[in-house]
VEXVODREN-755994 format. One record per residue: x, y, z of N, C-alpha, C in turn; residue in one letter; residue number from 1. Coordinates in Angstrom, 2 decimals. Atoms other than C-alpha are relative to their C-alpha. Last residue first. Example, Ala and Ser with C-alpha at 12.3 -4.5 7.8 and 13.67 -1.06 7.14 Angstrom:
// residues 2
      n.c1      n.c2      n.c3     ca.c1     ca.c2     ca.c3      c.c1      c.c2      c.c3   code   pos
     -0.82     -1.19     -0.06     13.67     -1.06      7.14     -0.77      1.09      0.73      S     2
      0.89     -1.19      0.00     12.30     -4.50      7.80      0.90      1.20      0.00      A     1
This chain:
// residues 210
      n.c1      n.c2      n.c3     ca.c1     ca.c2     ca.c3      c.c1      c.c2      c.c3   code   pos
      1.32      0.12     -0.64     12.21     29.23    -22.43     -0.91      1.12     -0.49      X   210
      0.82      0.92      0.79     15.17     28.91    -24.84     -1.38     -0.22      0.63      X   209
      0.19     -0.52      1.35     17.06     32.00    -23.58     -0.87     -0.90     -0.87      X   208
      0.90     -1.15      0.02     16.53     30.98    -19.95     -0.30      0.46     -1.43      X   207
     -0.73     -1.27      0.01     18.15     27.58    -20.41     -0.99      1.16     -0.19      X   206
      0.47     -1.02      0.95     16.58     24.26    -19.47      0.81      1.29      0.15      X   205
     -0.88     -0.15      1.17     18.73     21.67    -17.68     -0.48      1.05     -1.01      X   204
     -1.45      0.02     -0.23     17.35     21.80    -14.12      0.81      0.35     -1.25      X   203
     -0.38     -1.09     -0.90     13.71     22.86    -14.51      1.52      0.11      0.11      X   202
      0.18     -1.27      0.70     13.31     20.58    -17.52      0.41      1.19      0.85      X   201
     -1.08     -0.07      1.00     14.76     17.60    -15.68     -0.07      1.32     -0.75      X   200
     -1.21     -0.36     -0.75     12.40     18.34    -12.77      1.20      0.12     -0.94      X   199
      0.12     -1.39     -0.46      9.37     18.34    -15.07      1.30      0.46      0.65      X   198
     -0.12     -0.83      1.20     10.52     15.13    -16.78     -0.08      1.48      0.37      X   197
     -1.44      0.02      0.31     11.05     13.54    -13.36      0.27      0.81     -1.26      X   196
     -0.64     -1.02     -0.82      7.50     14.69    -12.54      1.51      0.00     -0.16      X   195
      0.43     -1.34      0.40      6.07     12.74    -15.46      0.73      1.08      0.78      X   194
     -0.59     -0.29      1.31      8.10      9.61    -14.74     -0.33      1.42     -0.44      X   193
     -1.43     -0.17     -0.22      7.13      9.62    -11.05      0.69      0.41     -1.30      X   192
     -0.18     -1.30     -0.64      3.49     10.17    -11.93      1.47      0.30      0.26      X   191
      0.19     -1.00      1.05      3.64      7.23    -14.34      0.15      1.42      0.55      X   190
     -1.19      0.02      0.86      5.11      5.03    -11.62     -0.09      1.06     -1.09      X   189
     -1.10     -0.54     -0.80      2.34      6.00     -9.17      1.27      0.10     -0.85      X   188
      0.19     -1.46     -0.01     -0.28      5.42    -11.86      1.09      0.69      0.82      X   187
     -0.24     -0.49      1.36      1.11      1.92    -12.40     -0.12      1.51     -0.04      X   186
     -1.46      0.00      0.14      1.31      1.27     -8.66      0.41      0.46     -1.41      X   185
     -0.51     -1.13     -0.78     -2.33      2.33     -8.24      1.52      0.09     -0.09      X   184
      0.24     -1.26      0.70     -3.28      0.00    -11.09      0.58      1.20      0.75      X   183
     -1.27     -0.56      0.46     -1.61     -3.04     -9.53     -0.17      1.37     -0.64      X   182
     -0.93     -0.22     -1.10     -4.59     -4.03     -7.38      1.30      0.64     -0.42      X   181
      0.26     -1.30     -0.62     -7.00     -3.54    -10.28      1.02      0.33      1.10      X   180
     -1.26     -0.58     -0.46     -5.41     -6.40    -12.21     -0.18      1.34      0.69      X   179
      0.05      0.00     -1.47     -8.59     -8.48    -12.52      1.25      0.61      0.60      X   178
     -0.69      1.15     -0.61     -9.13     -7.72    -16.19     -0.13      0.09      1.51      X   177
      0.47      1.24      0.61    -11.37     -5.50    -18.34      0.74     -1.25      0.50      X   176
      1.46      0.05      0.11    -11.16     -2.29    -16.34     -0.49     -1.35     -0.49      X   175
      0.60      0.20     -1.32     -7.55     -2.82    -15.28     -1.51     -0.20     -0.10      X   174
     -0.44      1.30     -0.49     -6.24     -3.28    -18.81     -0.67     -0.33      1.33      X   173
      0.77      1.00      0.75     -8.31     -0.34    -20.04      0.35     -1.40      0.47      X   172
      1.36     -0.01     -0.55     -6.81      1.84    -17.29     -0.86     -1.05     -0.68      X   171
     -0.11      0.58     -1.34     -3.28      0.86    -18.32     -1.39     -0.08      0.65      X   170
      0.00      1.47      0.11     -4.18      1.48    -21.97      0.10     -0.70      1.35      X   169
      1.21      0.49      0.66     -5.23      5.07    -21.07      0.01     -1.52     -0.18      X   168
      1.10      0.17     -0.95     -2.50      5.85    -18.54     -1.20     -0.67     -0.65      X   167
     -0.14      1.29     -0.66      0.38      5.25    -20.97     -1.18     -0.29      0.94      X   166
      0.05      1.03      1.05     -0.56      8.06    -23.38      0.14     -1.39      0.60      X   165
      1.36      0.20      0.53     -1.45     10.32    -20.45     -0.07     -1.11     -1.03      X   164
      0.96      0.39     -1.03      1.78     10.00    -18.48     -1.34     -0.37     -0.62      X   163
     -0.32      1.36     -0.43      4.11     10.02    -21.49     -1.00     -0.51      1.04      X   162
      0.32      0.94      1.08      2.40     13.10    -22.95      0.23     -1.44      0.45      X   161
      1.46      0.10      0.05      2.47     15.03    -19.66     -0.43     -1.01     -1.07      X   160
      0.48      0.65     -1.21      6.18     14.35    -19.19     -1.49     -0.23     -0.03      X   159
     -0.43      1.40      0.06      7.04     15.19    -22.78     -0.52     -0.77      1.21      X   158
      0.88      0.69      0.95      4.96     18.38    -22.65      0.37     -1.48     -0.11      X   157
      1.35      0.06     -0.58      6.73     19.57    -19.51     -0.92     -0.81     -0.90      X   156
     -0.04      0.99     -1.07     10.13     18.66    -20.93     -1.35     -0.14      0.71      X   155
     -0.12      1.35      0.54      9.46     20.50    -24.19     -0.08     -1.04      1.11      X   154
      1.26      0.36      0.65      8.20     23.67    -22.53      0.03     -1.45     -0.48      X   153
      0.87      0.52     -1.05     11.27     23.72    -20.28     -1.35     -0.41     -0.57      X   152
      1.29     -0.67     -0.17     13.39     24.14    -23.40     -0.83     -0.67      1.09      X   151
     -0.24     -1.13     -0.89     17.08     23.21    -23.40     -1.27      0.78      0.31      X   150
     -0.35      0.51     -1.33     16.41     19.75    -24.80      0.22      1.12      1.02      X   149
      1.20      0.39     -0.75     14.56     21.32    -27.75      0.32     -0.47      1.41      X   148
     -0.37     -0.14     -1.41     17.63     23.18    -28.99     -1.13     -0.46      0.92      X   147
     -1.46      0.05     -0.11     17.60     22.38    -32.71      0.47      0.05      1.45      X   146
     -0.40      1.41     -0.10     13.88     21.56    -32.57      1.50     -0.13      0.19      X   145
     -0.15      0.36     -1.41     13.22     25.24    -31.83      0.46     -1.44      0.19      X   144
     -1.43     -0.06     -0.33     13.86     26.03    -35.50      0.25     -0.42      1.45      X   143
     -0.56     -1.31     -0.36     10.30     24.90    -36.24      1.49     -0.08      0.30      X   142
     -0.03     -0.87      1.18      8.68     22.00    -38.11      0.64      1.36      0.27      X   141
     -0.83      0.62      1.04      9.47     19.38    -35.46      0.16      0.90     -1.22      X   140
     -1.40     -0.08     -0.41      8.08     21.67    -32.74      0.93     -0.54     -1.09      X   139
     -0.41     -1.40      0.17      4.75     22.11    -34.53      1.48      0.16      0.32      X   138
     -0.04     -0.22      1.46      4.41     18.34    -34.82      0.46      1.41     -0.30      X   137
     -1.21      0.64      0.49      5.33     18.01    -31.14      0.15      0.16     -1.51      X   136
     -1.17     -0.78     -0.41      2.69     20.59    -30.15      1.28     -0.61     -0.59      X   135
      0.04     -1.23      0.78     -0.07     18.85    -32.15      1.23      0.86      0.31      X   134
     -0.49      0.39      1.33      0.98     15.57    -30.54      0.02      1.21     -0.93      X   133
     -1.46      0.09     -0.11      0.53     17.24    -27.15      0.62     -0.40     -1.33      X   132
     -0.52     -1.37     -0.06     -3.01     18.26    -28.11      1.52      0.00      0.08      X   131
      0.13     -0.59      1.34     -3.86     14.70    -29.16      0.61      1.39     -0.04      X   130
     -0.97      0.69      0.85     -2.52     13.28    -25.88     -0.02      0.60     -1.41      X   129
     -1.32     -0.56     -0.35     -4.48     15.94    -23.97      1.09     -0.65     -0.84      X   128
     -0.13     -1.29      0.69     -7.64     14.89    -25.84      1.35      0.65      0.29      X   127
     -0.12      0.29      1.43     -7.21     11.28    -24.71      0.19      1.29     -0.80      X   126
     -1.37      0.49      0.21     -6.55     12.42    -21.14      0.24     -0.32     -1.48      X   125
     -0.92     -1.13     -0.15     -9.76     14.47    -21.14      1.43     -0.42     -0.30      X   124
      0.19     -0.84      1.20    -11.80     11.54    -22.47      0.96      1.17      0.02      X   123
     -0.63      0.72      1.10    -10.32      9.33    -19.76     -0.11      0.78     -1.30      X   122
     -1.45     -0.10     -0.20    -11.24     11.92    -17.11      0.76     -0.70     -1.13      X   121
     -0.37     -1.37      0.32    -14.79     12.23    -18.43      1.51      0.18      0.09      X   120
      0.06     -0.13      1.46    -15.19      8.47    -18.44      0.41      1.39     -0.46      X   119
     -1.05      0.80      0.63    -13.99      8.31    -14.83      0.02      0.19     -1.51      X   118
      0.35     -0.07      1.42    -16.12     11.13    -13.45      1.08     -0.70     -0.82      X   117
     -1.14     -0.49      0.78    -15.62     10.01     -9.84     -0.39     -0.04     -1.48      X   116
     -0.89      1.00      0.59    -19.00      9.62     -8.18      1.19      0.68     -0.68      X   115
      0.28      1.38     -0.42    -21.34     11.50     -5.83      1.01     -1.02     -0.51      X   114
     -0.34      0.37     -1.38    -19.90     15.00     -6.07     -0.10     -1.49      0.28      X   113
     -1.39     -0.34     -0.29    -19.79     16.34     -9.64      0.47     -0.59      1.33      X   112
     -0.19     -1.01     -1.03    -22.96     14.97    -11.20      1.48      0.23      0.27      X   111
     -0.72      0.43     -1.20    -23.07     11.65    -13.04      0.03      1.02      1.13      X   110
     -0.32      1.39     -0.29    -25.73     12.09    -15.71      0.64     -0.19      1.38      X   109
      1.05      0.97      0.33    -27.60     15.22    -16.77      0.31     -1.44      0.43      X   108
      1.37     -0.46     -0.20    -25.72     18.17    -15.28     -1.04     -1.11     -0.17      X   107
      0.24     -0.49     -1.36    -22.23     16.73    -14.78     -1.49      0.30      0.24      X   106
     -0.30      1.06     -0.96    -21.98     14.58    -17.91     -0.34      0.42      1.42      X   105
      1.06      1.00      0.10    -23.70     17.15    -20.10      0.18     -1.09      1.06      X   104
      1.26     -0.63     -0.46    -21.38     19.93    -18.92     -1.14     -1.02      0.00      X   103
     -0.09     -0.13     -1.46    -18.30     17.71    -19.30     -1.29      0.58      0.57      X   102
      0.09      1.35     -0.58    -19.25     16.68    -22.84      0.00      0.06      1.52      X   101
      1.37      0.49      0.22    -19.91     20.29    -23.86     -0.19     -1.35      0.67      X   100
      0.91     -0.81     -0.82    -16.68     21.62    -22.34     -1.43     -0.52     -0.09      X    99
     -0.15      0.46     -1.38    -14.65     18.77    -23.85     -0.95      0.75      0.93      X    98
      0.59      1.34     -0.09    -16.03     19.58    -27.30      0.07     -0.52      1.43      X    97
      1.45     -0.17      0.03    -15.23     23.28    -26.86     -0.72     -1.33      0.14      X    96
      0.38     -0.60     -1.28    -11.67     22.49    -25.79     -1.51      0.19      0.08      X    95
     -0.13      1.05     -1.02    -11.26     20.14    -28.76     -0.42      0.52      1.37      X    94
      1.09      0.95      0.22    -12.62     22.80    -31.13      0.03     -1.10      1.06      X    93
      1.23     -0.66     -0.45    -10.29     25.45    -29.69     -1.19     -0.96     -0.12      X    92
     -0.03      0.07     -1.46     -7.36     23.05    -30.14     -1.24      0.65      0.59      X    91
      0.20      1.39     -0.36     -8.28     22.63    -33.82     -0.03     -0.17      1.52      X    90
      1.44      0.25      0.09     -8.62     26.39    -34.25     -0.35     -1.43      0.40      X    89
      0.63     -0.79     -1.07     -5.06     26.86    -33.02     -1.51     -0.26      0.03      X    88
     -0.21      0.76     -1.24     -3.86     24.04    -35.26     -0.63      0.71      1.19      X    87
      0.80      1.21      0.08     -5.37     25.71    -38.32      0.10     -0.82      1.27      X    86
      1.40     -0.32     -0.27     -3.97     29.09    -37.32     -0.88     -1.24      0.01      X    85
      0.82      0.28      1.17     -0.39     27.81    -37.12     -1.48      0.18      0.33      X    84
      0.06     -1.17      0.88      1.44     29.54    -34.28     -0.91     -0.20     -1.21      X    83
      0.30      0.32      1.39      1.09     27.13    -31.38     -0.15      1.28     -0.82      X    82
     -1.23      0.29      0.75      2.86     27.89    -28.12     -0.24     -0.19     -1.49      X    81
     -0.91     -1.15     -0.08      0.08     29.61    -26.13      1.25     -0.17     -0.84      X    80
      0.58     -1.07      0.82     -2.44     26.97    -27.27      0.95      1.20     -0.05      X    79
     -0.41      0.27      1.38     -0.14     24.35    -25.76     -0.51      1.07     -0.95      X    78
     -1.46      0.05      0.02     -0.47     25.78    -22.25      0.52     -0.21     -1.43      X    77
     -0.51     -1.38      0.00     -4.13     26.71    -22.70      1.51      0.02     -0.20      X    76
      0.49     -0.54      1.26     -5.03     23.10    -23.62      0.49      1.44     -0.15      X    75
     -0.92      0.44      1.04     -2.77     22.01    -20.78     -0.46      0.41     -1.39      X    74
     -1.32     -0.60     -0.15     -4.68     24.16    -18.30      0.92     -0.41     -1.14      X    73
      0.02     -1.38      0.49     -8.10     23.24    -19.65      1.37      0.67      0.16      X    72
      0.15     -0.07      1.46     -7.43     19.53    -19.27      0.11      1.43     -0.49      X    71
     -1.19      0.60      0.62     -6.04     19.74    -15.75     -0.08      0.08     -1.51      X    70
     -1.01     -1.05      0.10     -8.83     22.10    -14.67      1.25     -0.50     -0.70      X    69
      0.52     -0.99      0.95    -11.38     19.41    -15.46      1.01      1.11     -0.20      X    68
     -0.07      0.59      1.34     -9.34     16.69    -13.76     -0.50      0.97     -1.07      X    67
     -1.40     -0.03      0.45     -8.85     18.91    -10.69      0.13     -0.54     -1.42      X    66
     -0.32     -1.39      0.35    -12.60     19.51    -10.38      1.43      0.10     -0.52      X    65
      0.76     -0.32      1.21    -13.26     15.77    -10.48      0.32      1.41     -0.49      X    64
     -0.74      0.51      1.16    -10.44     15.20     -8.00     -0.74      0.22     -1.31      X    63
     -1.34     -0.60     -0.01    -11.91     17.42     -5.28      0.77     -0.42     -1.26      X    62
      0.08     -1.33      0.60    -15.49     16.44     -6.18      1.37      0.68     -0.08      X    61
      0.22      0.07      1.45    -14.78     12.77     -5.52      0.04      1.37     -0.66      X    60
     -0.96     -0.89      0.68    -13.26     13.38     -2.09     -0.21      0.05     -1.51      X    59
      0.05      0.14      1.44    -16.06     11.98      0.11      0.97      1.00     -0.66      X    58
      1.06     -0.71      0.73    -15.04     12.10      3.75      0.10     -0.30     -1.51      X    57
      0.83      1.03      0.64    -13.03      9.77      5.95     -1.22      0.64     -0.68      X    56
      1.39     -0.28     -0.34    -11.72     12.71      8.03     -0.97     -1.05     -0.55      X    55
      0.09     -0.47     -1.39     -8.12     11.45      8.06     -1.45      0.19      0.42      X    54
     -0.65      0.93     -0.92     -7.77      9.30      4.92     -0.16      0.39      1.47      X    53
      0.27      1.41      0.22    -10.20     10.89      2.48      0.56     -0.93      1.06      X    52
      1.43      0.30     -0.03    -10.41     14.48      3.66     -0.26     -1.51     -0.06      X    51
      0.53     -0.33     -1.33     -6.71     14.77      4.52     -1.48     -0.36      0.12      X    50
     -0.55      0.94     -0.98     -5.45     12.91      1.45     -0.60      0.25      1.38      X    49
      0.55      1.32      0.25     -7.74     14.84     -0.90      0.46     -1.02      1.03      X    48
      1.41     -0.01     -0.41     -6.87     18.19      0.66     -0.61     -1.37     -0.16      X    47
      0.04     -0.21     -1.46     -3.12     17.55      0.41     -1.43     -0.09      0.52      X    46
     -0.41      1.26     -0.63     -3.45     16.08     -3.09     -0.02      0.11      1.52      X    45
      1.07      0.97      0.25     -5.43     19.11     -4.25      0.33     -1.33      0.67      X    44
      1.06     -0.28     -0.97     -2.89     21.42     -2.61     -1.17     -0.96     -0.15      X    43
     -0.53      0.34     -1.32     -0.06     19.82     -4.61     -1.07      0.19      1.07      X    42
      0.02      1.46     -0.04     -2.09     20.02     -7.82      0.47     -0.51      1.36      X    41
      1.41      0.38     -0.11     -2.71     23.73     -7.17     -0.15     -1.52      0.11      X    40
      0.37     -0.31     -1.38      1.02     24.20     -6.56     -1.46     -0.37      0.24      X    39
     -0.64      1.00     -0.84      1.78     22.43     -9.83     -0.37      0.21      1.48      X    38
      0.81      1.22      0.14     -0.78     24.66    -11.55      0.59     -1.14      0.82      X    37
      1.23     -0.19     -0.76      0.97     27.75    -10.18     -0.89     -1.23     -0.06      X    36
     -0.41      0.15     -1.40      4.28     26.46    -11.53     -1.22      0.16      0.91      X    35
     -0.24      1.42     -0.21      2.54     26.05    -14.89      0.44     -0.27      1.44      X    34
      1.32      0.58     -0.26      1.22     29.61    -14.62      0.14     -1.50      0.23      X    33
      0.34     -0.41     -1.37      4.83     30.79    -14.32     -1.37     -0.57      0.38      X    32
     -0.80      0.83     -0.89      5.64     28.75    -17.41     -0.22      0.37      1.46      X    31
      0.52      1.37      0.01      2.78     30.26    -19.39      0.76     -0.90      0.97      X    30
      1.26      0.15     -0.74      3.73     33.81    -18.35     -0.46     -1.45      0.09      X    29
      0.98      0.66      0.86      7.35     33.68    -19.51     -1.27     -0.34      0.79      X    28
      0.42     -0.92      1.05      9.83     36.17    -18.01     -1.14     -0.56     -0.86      X    27
      0.81     -1.06     -0.62     10.20     34.24    -14.75     -0.55      0.98     -1.03      X    26
      1.24     -0.15      0.77     11.39     31.24    -16.80     -0.92      1.09      0.56      X    25
     -0.13      0.46      1.37     15.02     30.74    -15.84     -1.23      0.26     -0.84      X    24
     -0.57     -1.08      0.82     14.72     32.90    -12.72      0.14     -0.40     -1.46      X    23
      1.04     -0.94      0.45     12.40     30.31    -11.16      0.53      1.07     -0.95      X    22
     -0.46     -0.43      1.33     15.12     27.64    -10.95     -0.93      1.06     -0.60      X    21
     -1.46     -0.13     -0.01     14.81     26.96     -7.22      0.52      0.57     -1.31      X    20
     -0.31     -1.25     -0.71     11.05     27.61     -7.28      1.51      0.28     -0.03      X    19
      0.58     -1.10      0.76     10.50     24.95     -9.92      0.31      1.35      0.62      X    18
     -0.91     -0.29      1.11     12.95     22.61     -8.19     -0.53      1.14     -0.87      X    17
     -1.28     -0.44     -0.56     10.91     22.84     -4.98      0.98      0.37     -1.11      X    16
      0.17     -1.41     -0.33      7.63     22.59     -6.90      1.30      0.58      0.55      X    15
      0.03     -0.74      1.26      8.77     19.29     -8.41     -0.12      1.50      0.24      X    14
     -1.38      0.01      0.52      9.71     17.95     -4.95      0.07      0.79     -1.31      X    13
     -0.81     -0.89     -0.82      6.35     18.99     -3.51      1.42      0.10     -0.50      X    12
      0.23     -1.37      0.47      4.48     17.37     -6.38      0.86      1.00      0.77      X    11
     -0.44     -0.08      1.40      6.06     14.01     -5.56     -0.17      1.42     -0.54      X    10
     -1.47     -0.06      0.02      5.69     14.50     -1.80      0.51      0.18     -1.43      X     9
     -0.34     -1.30     -0.59      1.98     15.29     -2.04      1.51      0.19     -0.07      X     8
      0.09     -0.97      1.10      1.64     12.31     -4.37      0.27      1.43      0.49      X     7
     -0.96      0.29      1.07      2.93      9.94     -1.69     -0.01      1.08     -1.08      X     6
     -0.42     -1.27      0.60      0.98     11.56      1.17      1.04     -0.18     -1.11      X     5
      1.09     -0.95      0.21     -1.06      8.55      2.24      0.45      1.22     -0.80      X     4
      0.23     -0.93     -1.10      1.76      6.01      1.82     -1.05      1.05     -0.37      X     3
     -0.78     -1.23      0.08      1.30      3.44     -0.96     -0.31      0.91      1.18      X     2
      0.84     -1.21      0.00      0.00      0.00      0.00      0.87      1.25      0.00      X     1
């Protein structure tokens, strides 16, 4: 069994390196907002752990809200980097589609409090994978590819892409088999990989490429 505050620690370490290297990206709004999102994720895990493990309360709404914000944040994050108008409109369409599906799911079906919006979260992760692919295609066609390893944007997107693209088949495996017990260890490993990408970006990125 994983410790109660495992994810709190993981996010805490990423935030530490983010603050330590803040001067590298203090000039870039999207990257400062990313640090803010990490802090929000950290607080979500703190609240979720306290409500669920200490007070034994329902935490579904805490994580449902986080999953919704998670999608919109990364849609905004990539939107800020894309220059091609067609790709920009494509991301807008995906964001609009997610908004409609989420609204219908909350208002007419599952609600926000009683259950975890699993299907909504999987849909969000699928769209995030698509959005990240859009970013990588844009990156490959630009001069930024020459110094991609020095860009914090790249490391953030790589971490998020690896997490989400692996999460979906892992969830499908658990849903249709009896391997539910290992799912929490899979998600733990994926979170480690994602945050290691974040930390790598904080450490090796250069101010002029952020």
